[in-house]
C-alpha positions in Angstrom: 11.7 -22.3 32.0 10.1 -20.1 34.7 6.4 -20.2 35.6 4.2 -17.1 35.7 0.7 -17.2 37.1 -1.7 -14.7 35.5 -5.2 -13.8 36.6 -7.7 -13.0 33.8 -11.3 -12.0 33.9 -13.7 -14.7 32.6 -14.2 -13.0 29.3 -10.4 -12.9 28.5 -10.0 -16.5 29.8 -12.7 -17.6 27.4 -11.0 -15.7 24.5 -7.7 -17.5 25.3 -9.6 -20.8 25.4 -11.2 -20.1 22.0 -7.8 -19.4 20.5 -6.5 -22.7 21.8 -9.6 -24.6 20.6 -9.1 -23.1 17.1 -6.0 -25.3 16.8 -3.7 -22.5 16.1 -2.1 -22.8 19.6 -1.4 -25.9 21.6 -2.1 -24.3 25.0 -2.9 -21.0 26.8 0.9 -20.7 27.5 1.6 -21.0 23.8 -0.9 -18.3 23.0 0.5 -15.9 25.6 4.1 -16.5 24.5 3.0 -15.7 20.9 1.3 -12.5 22.1 4.5 -11.4 24.0 6.7 -12.2 21.0 4.5 -10.2 18.7 4.5 -7.3 21.1 8.3 -7.4 21.3 8.6 -7.4 17.5 6.2 -4.5 17.2 8.0 -2.4 19.8 11.3 -3.2 18.2 10.2 -2.1 14.7 8.5 1.1 16.1 11.7 2.0 18.0 13.8 1.3 15.0 11.7 3.5 12.7 11.8 6.3 15.2 15.5 6.0 15.7 16.1 6.0 11.9 13.8 9.0 11.5 15.5 11.0 14.3 19.0 10.0 13.1 18.1 11.4 9.6 16.9 14.7 11.2 20.0 14.9 13.4 22.2 14.8 10.3 20.4 17.8 8.8 22.5 21.0 9.0 21.1 23.6 11.3 20.9 26.2 8.5 18.3 23.9 6.7 15.8 24.4 9.5 13.3 27.2 9.4 12.0 29.0 12.4 8.2 28.9 12.3 5.5 30.0 14.7 2.7 27.6 15.6 0.2 30.0 14.1 2.0 30.0 10.8 2.1 26.2 10.7 -1.6 26.0 11.6 -2.5 28.5 8.8 -0.4 26.5 6.3 -2.1 23.3 7.3 -5.5 24.8 7.0 -4.8 26.0 3.5 -3.7 22.5 2.5 -6.8 21.0 4.0 -9.0 23.5 2.2 -7.4 22.5 -1.2 -8.2 18.9 -0.5 -11.9 19.6 0.2 
């Protein structure tokens, strides 16, 4: 296992210490590893969602798309918002 030295401002170091003292983590390293794992999972699921969303759109036939001007889209959205109010 490799070692990584990290400098933290006092406030963040105190926060890490609080997390360890809570008993949820055995050490500051354990807490930081958990943060990194959660970040990796979050980014993976975000990337997966975007990939699925884009893949679905890429499979849509070109003739199904409608050319719209930005002003038309804005006007349509304003009407929808007015109906909700």
